[in-house]
C-alpha positions in Angstrom: 6.8 -26.0 22.9 7.9 -23.7 25.7 8.6 -20.3 24.1 8.3 -21.7 20.5 4.8 -20.0 20.0 6.3 -16.7 21.1 9.2 -16.9 18.6 7.0 -18.0 15.8 4.6 -15.0 16.3 7.5 -12.6 16.5 8.7 -13.7 13.1 5.2 -13.8 11.5 4.4 -10.3 12.8 7.6 -8.9 11.4 6.7 -10.1 7.9 3.2 -8.8 8.3 4.4 -5.3 9.1 6.9 -5.5 6.3 4.2 -6.4 3.8 2.0 -3.5 4.9 4.9 -1.1 4.7 5.7 -2.3 1.2 2.1 -1.8 0.2 1.9 1.8 1.4 5.5 3.0 1.3 8.1 3.1 -1.4 11.4 1.2 -0.6 13.2 2.7 -3.6 12.5 6.4 -3.2 11.9 7.1 0.5 14.6 7.5 3.0 15.8 4.6 5.0 15.4 6.3 8.3 11.7 6.9 7.5 11.1 3.4 6.5 12.9 2.0 9.5 11.1 4.2 12.0 7.6 3.4 10.5 8.4 -0.4 10.3 9.6 -0.5 13.9 6.5 1.4 15.1 4.1 -0.9 13.2 6.0 -4.0 14.2 5.9 -3.2 17.9 2.1 -2.4 17.9 1.2 -5.6 15.9 3.4 -7.5 18.3 1.5 -6.4 21.3 -1.7 -7.5 19.7 -0.5 -11.0 18.7 1.4 -11.7 21.9 -1.3 -10.6 24.5 -3.4 -13.8 24.1 -0.4 -15.9 25.1 0.1 -13.7 28.1 -3.6 -14.3 29.1 -3.4 -18.1 28.8 -0.1 -18.2 30.8 -1.7 -16.0 33.5 -4.7 -18.3 33.8 -2.4 -21.3 34.3 -0.3 -19.5 36.9 -3.6 -18.6 38.7 -4.6 -22.2 38.7 -1.2 -23.1 40.3 -1.7 -20.5 42.9 -5.2 -21.8 43.7 -4.1 -25.4 43.8 -1.2 -24.5 46.2 -3.6 -22.5 48.5 -6.0 -25.4 48.7 -3.2 -27.8 49.6 -1.8 -25.5 52.3 -5.2 -24.9 54.1 -6.9 -28.3 54.8 -9.1 -27.0 57.6 -10.9 -23.6 57.4 -13.1 -21.7 59.7 -16.9 -21.5 59.2 -16.6 -17.8 58.1 -13.9 -18.6 55.5 -15.9 -21.7 54.4 -18.9 -19.3 53.6 -16.6 -17.0 51.7 -15.1 -19.9 49.7 -18.6 -21.1 48.9 -19.6 -17.6 47.7 -16.5 -17.5 45.5 -17.2 -21.0 44.2 -20.5 -19.6 42.8 -18.5 -17.0 40.9 -15.7 -19.2 39.7 -16.4 -22.9 40.0 -12.9 -23.6 38.8 -11.6 -22.6 42.2 -14.1 -24.5 44.3 -12.7 -27.9 43.6 -9.1 -29.0 43.4 -8.3 -29.9 39.8 -5.2 -30.7 37.9 -3.7 -27.7 36.2 -2.8 -28.5 32.6 0.0 -26.5 31.1 -1.0 -24.7 27.9 0.8 -25.6 24.7 2.0 -21.9 24.3 3.2 -21.6 27.9 5.8 -18.9 28.4 8.3 -19.4 31.3 8.3 -16.9 34.2 10.5 -13.9 33.8 10.3 -13.6 30.0 7.0 -11.7 29.5 7.7 -8.8 32.0 11.0 -8.1 30.3 9.5 -8.5 26.9 6.6 -6.1 27.6 8.9 -3.5 29.2 11.1 -3.4 26.2 8.3 -3.3 23.7 6.3 -0.6 25.6 9.1 1.8 26.4 10.5 1.5 22.9 7.1 2.3 21.3 6.7 5.3 23.8 10.0 6.7 22.9 9.1 6.4 19.2 5.8 8.1 19.5 6.8 11.0 21.8 10.3 11.7 20.8 11.8 10.1 17.7 8.9 10.0 15.2 7.9 13.7 15.7 11.5 14.7 15.0 11.8 12.3 12.1 8.6 13.8 10.7 10.0 17.3 10.6 13.3 15.9 9.3 11.7 14.1 6.3 9.5 17.0 5.4 12.3 19.6 5.7 13.5 21.3 2.5 17.1 21.5 3.7 19.9 20.5 1.4 22.3 19.1 4.1 21.8 16.9 7.1 22.7 19.7 9.4 20.1 22.0 7.8 17.4 19.3 8.2 18.2 18.7 11.8 18.2 22.4 12.5 14.8 22.8 10.9 13.4 19.7 12.7 14.5 21.1 16.1 13.0 24.5 15.5 9.7 23.0 14.4 9.5 20.6 17.4 10.6 23.2 20.0 7.0 24.1 20.8 6.0 20.4 20.8 8.7 19.4 23.2 8.4 22.5 25.2 4.7 21.9 25.9 5.3 18.5 27.3 8.3 19.6 29.4 6.1 22.4 30.8 3.3 20.0 31.8 5.7 17.5 33.3 7.6 20.1 35.3 4.4 21.7 36.6 3.3 18.2 37.8 6.6 17.6 39.5 6.4 21.1 41.3 2.9 20.3 42.4 3.8 16.9 43.8 6.9 18.4 45.6 4.9 21.2 47.2 1.9 19.1 48.2 2.5 17.9 51.8 0.3 14.8 51.6 1.9 13.3 48.5 5.3 11.6 48.8 5.6 9.8 45.5 8.5 7.4 44.6 10.0 6.9 41.2 7.7 4.0 40.6 4.7 6.1 41.3 5.9 8.9 39.0 6.4 6.4 36.3 2.9 5.1 36.8 1.5 8.6 36.6 3.3 9.1 33.2 1.9 5.8 31.9 -1.5 6.8 33.1 -1.4 10.1 31.4 -0.3 8.6 28.1 -3.0 5.9 28.3 -5.6 8.4 29.1 -4.7 10.5 26.0 -4.8 7.3 23.9 -8.1 6.2 25.4 -9.7 9.5 24.6 -8.8 9.1 20.9 -9.4 5.4 21.0 -13.1 5.7 21.8 -13.6 8.2 19.0 -12.1 5.9 16.3 -13.7 2.8 17.7 -17.1 4.3 17.7 -16.8 5.1 14.0 -15.3 1.7 13.1 -17.8 -0.4 14.9 -20.5 0.9 12.6 -18.7 1.8 9.4 -17.0 -1.6 8.9 -20.2 -3.7 8.8 -22.0 -1.0 6.8 -19.2 -0.9 4.2 -19.5 -4.7 3.6 -23.2 -4.4 3.4 -23.0 -1.6 0.8 -20.3 -3.7 -1.1 -23.0 -6.3 -1.6 -25.1 -3.8 -3.5 -23.4 -3.5 -6.9 -25.5 -0.7 -8.1 -25.0 1.4 -5.0 -21.2 0.7 -5.2 -21.1 1.8 -8.8 -22.9 5.1 -8.1 -20.5 5.8 -5.3 -17.6 5.1 -7.6 -18.9 7.7 -10.0 -19.0 10.1 -7.2 -15.4 9.3 -6.2 -14.3 9.7 -9.8 -15.6 13.2 -10.0 -14.0 14.2 -6.8 -10.7 12.6 -7.7 -10.6 14.3 -11.1 -11.0 17.6 -9.4 -8.2 16.8 -7.1 -6.1 15.5 -10.0 -6.6 18.7 -11.9 -5.7 20.7 -8.8 -2.5 18.7 -8.3 -1.5 19.2 -12.0 -2.1 23.0 -11.7 -0.1 23.2 -8.5 2.7 21.2 -10.1 2.7 23.6 -13.1 3.0 26.6 -10.8 5.8 25.1 -8.8 7.7 24.1 -11.9 7.4 27.6 -13.4 9.0 28.9 -10.2 11.7 26.3 -10.6 12.3 27.3 -14.2 12.7 31.0 -13.2 15.2 30.2 -10.5 17.0 27.8 -12.9 17.5 30.6 -15.5 18.6 33.2 -12.9 21.2 31.1 -11.1 24.0 30.0 -13.4 26.6 27.4 -13.0 29.2 29.6 -11.3 26.8 30.6 -8.5 27.5 29.1 -5.1 23.8 28.1 -4.7 23.8 26.2 -8.1 24.3 22.8 -6.4 21.0 23.5 -4.4 19.2 24.2 -7.6 20.6 21.0 -9.2 19.2 19.1 -6.1 15.8 20.7 -6.7 15.9 19.8 -10.4 16.6 16.1 -9.6 13.4 16.0 -7.6 11.4 17.3 -10.6 9.6 14.9 -13.1 11.7 13.9 -16.1 9.6 15.8 -18.7 10.2 19.0 -16.8 13.9 18.3 -16.4 14.2 17.9 -20.2 12.4 21.2 -20.8 14.4 23.2 -18.3 17.8 21.6 -18.7 20.7 23.0 -16.8 21.4 26.2 -18.8 25.2 25.7 -18.5 26.2 27.6 -21.6 25.7 31.2 -20.4 28.2 32.7 -18.1 27.1 35.5 -15.8 28.9 36.9 -12.7 26.9 36.2 -9.7 28.3 39.3 -8.0 26.4 41.5 -10.4 24.5 44.0 -8.3 21.7 44.3 -11.0 20.5 40.8 -10.6 18.5 39.7 -7.5 19.1 36.1 -6.5 17.1 34.0 -4.1 18.4 33.1 -0.7 19.2 29.6 0.6 16.1 29.8 2.8 13.8 30.5 -0.1 15.4 27.6 -2.0 14.7 25.4 1.0 11.1 26.5 0.9 10.9 25.8 -2.8 12.5 22.4 -2.4 9.8 21.5 0.1 7.1 22.6 -2.3 8.6 20.6 -5.1 8.7 17.4 -3.0 5.1 17.9 -1.9 3.8 18.8 -5.4 5.5 15.9 -7.1 4.3 13.4 -4.5 0.7 14.6 -4.7 0.7 14.6 -8.5 2.0 11.0 -8.6 -0.4 9.9 -6.0 -3.5 11.3 -7.7 -2.4 9.9 -11.0 -2.0 6.4 -9.7 -5.3 6.6 -7.8 -7.1 7.7 -10.9 -5.8 4.6 -12.8 -6.9 2.4 -9.9 -10.3 3.9 -9.7 -10.8 3.5 -13.4 -10.0 -0.2 -13.1 -12.5 -0.5 -10.3 -15.3 1.4 -12.2 -14.7 -0.6 -15.3 -14.9 -3.8 -13.3 -18.2 -2.8 -11.7 -19.7 -1.8 -15.0 -18.6 -5.3 -16.4 -20.3 -6.9 -13.5 -23.5 -5.0 -14.1 -23.4 -6.1 -17.8 -22.6 -9.8 -17.0 -25.4 -10.2 -14.5 -27.9 -10.6 -17.3 -25.6 -12.9 -19.3 -27.2 -16.3 -20.3 -23.8 -17.9 -21.1 -22.7 -17.6 -17.4 -19.2 -16.7 -18.4 -17.7 -13.5 -17.3 -16.6 -11.2 -20.2 -14.3 -8.3 -19.6 -14.5 -5.1 -21.6 -10.8 -4.8 -21.9 -8.0 -7.4 -22.0 -6.1 -7.8 -18.8 -2.9 -5.8 -18.5 -1.0 -8.8 -16.9 -0.6 -12.2 -18.6 -3.1 -14.8 -17.4 -1.5 -17.1 -14.8 -2.3 -20.7 -14.0 -4.8 -19.7 -11.3 -7.1 -17.9 -13.8 -6.5 -20.5 -16.5 -7.4 -23.6 -14.5 -9.2 -22.5 -11.2 -10.6 -19.1 -11.6 -12.1 -19.6 -15.0 -14.6 -17.2 -16.7 -17.4 -19.5 -15.5 -16.1 -19.5 -11.9 -15.6 -15.8 -12.1 -19.2 -15.2 -13.2 -20.6 -17.3 -10.3 -18.4 -15.4 -7.8 -18.9 -11.9 -9.1 -22.5 -12.1 -10.0 -24.0 -14.5 -7.5 -21.9 -15.6 -4.5 -20.0 -12.5 -3.7 -23.1 -10.5 -2.8 -24.4 -13.1 -0.3 -21.0 -13.6 1.2 -20.6 -9.9 1.9 -24.1 -9.7 3.4 -23.5 -12.7 5.7 -20.1 -11.2 6.7 -21.8 -7.8 7.4 -24.3 -9.4 9.7 -21.7 -11.3 11.6 -19.6 -8.1 12.0 -22.7 -6.2 13.1 -23.4 -8.8 15.9 -19.8 -8.5 17.0 -20.1 -4.7 17.1 -23.2 -5.0 19.3 -21.4 -7.4 21.7 -18.5 -4.9 21.9 -20.8 -1.9 22.6 -22.7 -3.9 25.3 -19.4 -5.1 27.0 -18.0 -1.6 26.9 -21.0 -0.3 28.9 -21.1 -3.2 31.4 -17.5 -4.4 31.8 -17.2 -2.8 35.3 -19.9 -5.2 36.7 -18.3 -8.3 38.2 -21.3 -9.5 40.2 -23.0 -10.5 38.0 -20.7 -10.7 35.1 -22.4 -8.8 32.2 -19.5 -8.5 29.8 -20.0 -11.1 27.1 -16.3 -11.5 26.5 -15.6 -12.1 30.2 -18.3 -14.7 30.2 -16.7 -16.6 27.3 -13.3 -16.5 28.9 -14.5 -17.7 32.3 -16.4 -20.6 30.6 -13.3 -21.7 28.8 -11.3 -21.1 32.0 -13.3 -23.8 33.9 -12.3 -26.5 31.5 -8.8 -25.1 31.0 -9.4 -25.0 27.2 -6.3 -22.8 26.5 -6.7 -23.0 22.8 -10.2 -21.6 22.9 -9.1 -19.0 25.3 -6.3 -17.8 23.0 -8.5 -17.9 19.9 -11.3 -16.0 21.6 -8.8 -13.4 22.9 -7.2 -13.1 19.5 -10.4 -12.7 17.6 -11.7 -10.1 20.0 -8.6 -8.0 20.1 -8.1 -8.4 16.3 -11.7 -7.1 15.7 -11.0 -4.1 18.0 -7.7 -3.4 16.3 -9.4 -3.6 12.9 -12.1 -1.1 13.8 -9.4 1.3 15.2 -6.6 0.8 12.6 -9.0 0.8 9.6 -10.2 4.2 10.8 -6.6 5.4 10.9 -6.1 4.2 7.3 -9.3 5.7 6.1 -9.2 9.2 7.7 -7.8 12.0 5.8 -6.7 15.4 7.2 -6.9 17.5 4.0 -3.6 16.7 2.1 -1.3 16.6 5.1 -2.2 13.1 6.3 -3.4 10.5 3.9 -2.4 6.8 3.7 -2.6 5.7 0.0 -1.9 2.2 -1.1 0.3 1.2 -4.1 3.4 2.9 -2.7 1.9 6.4 -2.8 2.0 7.4 0.9 4.5 10.1 1.7 7.0 10.1 4.6 5.0 12.4 6.8 1.8 10.3 6.7 3.8 7.1 7.3 5.4 8.4 10.4 2.2 10.0 11.6 0.4 6.6 11.4 3.2 5.0 13.4 2.7 7.6 16.1 -1.0 7.0 16.2 -0.5 3.2 16.4 2.0 3.6 19.3 -0.4 5.8 21.2 -3.5 3.7 20.6 -2.3 0.2 21.0 -1.5 0.3 24.8 -4.8 1.7 25.9 -6.5 -0.6 23.4 -5.0 -3.7 25.1 -5.8 -2.3 28.6 -9.4 -1.8 27.5 -9.5 -5.4 26.2 -8.1 -6.8 29.5 -10.9 -4.8 31.3 -13.5 -6.4 29.0 -12.5 -9.9 30.0 -11.9 -8.9 33.7 -8.2 -9.5 33.7 -7.4 -6.0 34.9 -7.6 -5.8 38.7 -7.7 -2.0 38.7 -11.1 -2.2 37.1 -12.5 -5.5 38.2 -11.3 -5.1 41.8 -10.7 -8.9 42.1 -7.8 -10.5 43.9 -6.4 -12.3 40.9 -3.0 -12.7 39.5 -2.3 -9.9 37.0 -1.0 -10.4 33.5 2.6 -9.4 32.8 1.3 -6.6 30.5 -0.8 -5.1 33.4 2.1 -5.4 35.8 4.3 -3.1 33.8 1.6 -0.5 33.6 1.6 -0.1 37.4 -1.3 0.2 39.7 -3.9 2.8 38.5 -5.0 3.3 42.0 -2.4 6.0 42.4 -4.8 8.2 40.5 -8.1 6.9 41.8 -10.2 9.4 39.9 -8.9 8.1 36.6 -9.0 4.3 37.5 -12.5 4.5 39.1 -14.0 7.3 37.0 -12.5 8.0 33.5 -11.5 4.5 32.6 -15.0 3.1 33.6 -17.4 5.7 32.4 -15.7 7.3 29.4 -16.0 4.2 27.2 -19.8 4.4 27.6 -19.7 7.4 25.2 -19.1 4.8 22.4 -22.9 4.4 22.3 -23.4 8.0 21.3 -20.7 7.8 18.7 -22.1 4.7 17.2 -25.5 6.4 16.9 -24.0 9.4 15.3 -22.1 7.3 12.9 -25.1 5.2 12.0 -27.1 8.4 11.0 -24.0 9.9 9.3 -24.1 13.1 11.4 -20.4 13.8 10.7 -20.9 13.4 7.0 -23.9 15.7 7.0 -22.0 18.3 9.0 -19.0 18.2 6.5 -21.5 18.5 3.7 -23.0 21.7 5.3 -19.5 23.1 5.7 -18.9 22.8 2.0 -16.9 19.5 1.9 -18.4 17.4 -0.8 -19.7 14.1 0.7 -21.7 11.2 -0.7 -25.3 11.8 0.3 -28.3 9.7 -0.9 -30.7 12.5 -1.8 -28.7 15.6 -2.6 -28.5 17.8 -5.7 -24.7 18.3 -5.4 -24.2 14.5 -5.1 -26.4 13.9 -8.2 -24.4 16.4 -10.2 -21.1 14.8 -9.2 -22.5 11.3 -10.0 -23.5 12.5 -13.5 -20.1 14.1 -13.9 -18.2 11.0 -12.9 -20.3 8.8 -15.2 -19.5 11.1 -18.1 -15.8 11.1 -17.2 -15.7 7.2 -17.1 -17.6 7.1 -20.4 -15.0 9.3 -21.9 -12.1 7.3 -20.5 -13.8 4.0 -21.7 -14.0 5.5 -25.3 -10.4 6.6 -25.1 -9.2 3.2 -23.9 -11.3 1.4 -26.5 -9.7 3.5 -29.3 -6.2 2.7 -28.0 -7.1 -1.0 -27.8 -8.6 -1.0 -31.3 -5.4 0.6 -32.6 -3.3 -2.0 -30.9 -5.4 -4.7 -32.4 -5.1 -3.3 -35.9 -1.4 -2.9 -35.6 -1.1 -6.5 -34.3 -3.2 -7.8 -37.3 -1.1 -5.9 -39.8 2.1 -7.2 -38.2 0.8 -10.8 -38.3 -0.5 -10.4 -41.9 2.8 -8.9 -43.2 4.8 -11.4 -41.2 2.8 -14.2 -42.8 3.2 -12.7 -46.2 7.0 -12.2 -45.8 7.2 -15.8 -44.6 5.4 -17.0 -47.6 7.6 -14.9 -49.9 10.7 -16.2 -48.3 9.4 -19.8 -48.6 8.6 -19.1 -52.3 12.0 -17.7 -53.0 13.6 -20.7 -51.3 11.6 -23.1 -53.4 12.2 -21.2 -56.6 16.0 -21.1 -56.0 15.9 -24.9 -55.4 13.8 -25.4 -58.6 16.3 -23.2 -60.6 19.3 -25.2 -59.3 17.5 -28.5 -60.2 16.5 -27.2 -63.7 19.9 -25.9 -64.3 21.5 -29.2 -63.4 19.0 -31.1 -65.6 19.6 -28.6 -68.6 23.4 -28.9 -68.2 23.2 -32.6 -68.4 20.9 -32.5 -71.3 23.1 -30.1 -73.2 26.1 -32.2 -72.5 24.4 -35.3 -73.9 23.1 -33.4 -76.9 26.5 -32.0 -77.6 28.1 -35.4 -77.4 25.4 -36.8 -79.7 25.7 -34.2 -82.4 29.4 -33.3 -82.2 30.2 -34.1 -85.8 27.2 -32.7 -87.3 27.0 -29.5 -85.4 30.7 -28.6 -85.2 30.6 -26.3 -88.1 27.5 -24.4 -86.9 29.0 -24.1 -83.4 32.2 -22.5 -84.7 30.1 -20.1 -86.8 28.2 -19.0 -83.7 31.4 -18.4 -81.8 32.8 -16.3 -84.5 29.6 -14.3 -84.6 29.9 -13.6 -80.9 33.5 -12.6 -81.1 33.0 -10.3 -84.2 29.8 -8.8 -83.0 29.8 -5.3 -81.4 26.9 -3.8 -79.5 25.0 -1.2 -81.5 24.8 1.3 -78.6 28.4 1.1 -77.6 30.3 4.3 -77.1 34.1 3.8 -77.0 34.9 7.4 -76.2 33.5 7.2 -72.7 35.7 4.3 -71.5 38.6 5.1 -69.2 41.5 3.0 -68.0 41.7 4.6 -64.6 40.6 2.0 -62.0 39.9 4.6 -59.3 37.4 6.4 -61.5 35.8 3.1 -62.4 35.5 2.0 -58.8 34.2 5.1 -57.3 31.3 7.2 -58.4 29.0 6.2 -61.2 29.9 3.9 -64.0 30.8 5.4 -67.4 28.2 5.8 -70.0 29.8 3.5 -72.5 30.2 0.7 -70.1 26.7 1.1 -68.8 25.3 1.1 -72.3 27.4 -1.9 -73.3 25.4 -4.0 -70.7 22.1 -3.0 -72.2 19.4 -5.2 -73.7 21.3 -5.6 -77.1 23.7 -8.1 -75.6 20.8 -9.8 -73.8 19.1 -10.4 -77.1 22.2 -11.9 -78.5 22.4 -14.3 -75.7 18.7 -15.0 -76.1 19.3 -15.9 -79.6 22.1 -18.3 -78.7 
């Protein structure tokens, strides 16, 4: 099993990152470079989270080997050292007696983890500080060529890169001039890592303080179906406003494209750029505008004013943004409608006596075997109307207790005598019995909860319309890469903070213990003592203030005062938006009901006429069979009758034949006949021939 766990987790994490990217990104429309950069950033961050528990268990095993070797090499000790060992034994009893060190099932051989962490860390840092900002500007650029996009990206990032170069150069000059500091390359590298982690920790505490309160509260509110439905009405009103705004913005941009399309003809050198812009427009607008290829105008005509390539690039950028925003709001509106209709169905089915869940509308997708045999209407009623509420409440309470433990540990993790951090206590209890599976599970659950609080906040926050992660393939390239940048900047300080909570970071715990491979590549924080002993210890305590502010919704109240519409319990604007959203959903329900009724009527008519046609075809088939049978019987009867009455009826038969030969139709017109076969084959038949096949001959045959 040596190294097998590492390989399995590497593969599993890759598919997890690929699944999330498929949910938020669009593999068909977005650029391959954007998708690859975002996938690599997410993959590296998730990899750090999943592999770190293995590093902790391997470090504990190596520490056990070191302690065992130290005990075997020092059989006799001085009284002073004996006292010190006794004091240490009260802290960590695992070191007081010599025990057999059991190798963990996920043990990673020496030399692998330092190289692995070094590659992962520096790759993620290159992505977040160099490549992803450049790729952001490249993907958002309105240039028509690769060279133009690269030029635009370099210009936009000149200030960004220049600021960092200025700060780094100033620090180098300060170190070179200062007589007491003689820093090596390793120490300069540590200073750079410390600066990056400090910036990440500053943002980490803000996001973590919000997530620790908001995640348990969101599950508690989800257990209240009425409150959730009212909040959905509020979201519907806001989303409809945004949807109308996006449609109006798209109309304005398309009007500008139409004017440019009419002014620039096919012989203009910028016509290919206009065609590129048209391909980015929706299909209905492309059909309206067309290409306008028929009119020929000389582009050198001085009377006409043509746009420049720069203005076309700006328009191209506006078209991409407007189309993306319009598609996103349209898809989100449909998703919100489904959620609102489902919540209304739940409210109606709660009072049902049959205990079978009834949907207002038929499902859009065909019913699979899971819903047919397992998740039946009865099982759905028990889950949606009874069990789901209690499950969310229990989950909210468990998450709230976990949040309290995190807040307590963040405020007390610097205390090692006694150990006050709850997570450090759990790990040390498992370390005494060398229960590596428990250690890895405890580490994974803790760091997974911290990452959920931080990453969920990243997925929830929205910076106007510039950064917004929307599911169902509706996230633009800029937001995807911005999220990758945030993940790469937040994950390393998050992992260092976790190691400090369990007292595995010697720079904070000040214990002479073997460091993890992850901590070793970060360097010794003691190079900057005011950061290691000050900022890293006392700044996380601000999480208490942030949690209190989030609990009382101070940020929501401030945004509401500034004019940004937020969901408030007792507010006149909130009540108006709730009523507006309820009316919008009522209107959409009636519209969808009419459409469904029309489909049902058409289906019934098709089935009725199909059955009638089937019956008619069956009747025609049976009648033809009956005619064939009757004709055969009649023919046989006539034959027998003729054979029986041959002698007696011969004379009357001859008289009838003569009558048929001599008889001429009364309405026959001989003058209208023609001997030309072409005239008879083409066009209409002649009058005489048409009249000769009238009912007079039929009556003669009837008489016979």
